[in-house]
C-alpha positions, 0 to 999 in steps of 0.5 A, a space after each residue: 756473452 760473459 757474465 758480470 763480476 761485482 766487487 766489494 771491500 770490507 776493510 775492517 775484516 781485511 776481506 775482498 768479495 767478488 760476486 760472479 753472475 751469468 756465464 763464467 768467462 775465464 779471461 774476465 776472471 783472469 783479468 780481475 785476478 791480475 787487477 786485484 794483485 796489482 792493487 792493494 790485496 787483502 788477506 782474505 778473498 771470497 769468490 762467490 760463484 753461486 749465480 754463475 753458469 759453468 755450462 761452457 767451460 773447457 776441461 783445461 780452465 781450472 789449470 789455466 786459472 790456477 796458473 794465472 792465480 799463482 803467477 800473480 799471487 807471488 807477492 802476497 802476504 803470508 797467510 792469505 786465504 781465498 774461498 770459492 763458493 759454488 751453488 752447483 755440483 759442476 762449479 764445486 767440482 771445478 773449484 776442487 780441481 782448481 784447489 788441487 792444481 794450486 796445491 801441486 804448484 805450492 801456491 802462496 795462498 790457501 784456497 778452499 771450495 765451499 757450498 755456502 758463503 757462511 762456511 767460507 766466512 768461517 774458514 777465512 776466520 775473524 776480522 782484521 789481521 791486527 
């Protein structure tokens, strides 16, 4: 059974946060990415996977996720950043693989994996883009 994805928006910081809990489901995350880019995307995004399980992930998932993100992010504003936060070594490794695929595809969004939300927030930078 797939996990859950909760979202929140901090408009003063131009930041969207997604918190994934339970079993990671690639299709569920892909759909969330599609909906995010179809709406009014922010310059900064955090995907918090610290409560997610990656035990049933196929080796091809990081590349598939990179393809989905690239396909839907082409209309993004320059300078956009997305931080991926993981609580497990397996998740962090998958995140680094995803980053590599994004770099190879010259993605318009910068991605980086972290082990804590505080590190991710530091990398994303301060407040709004005014």
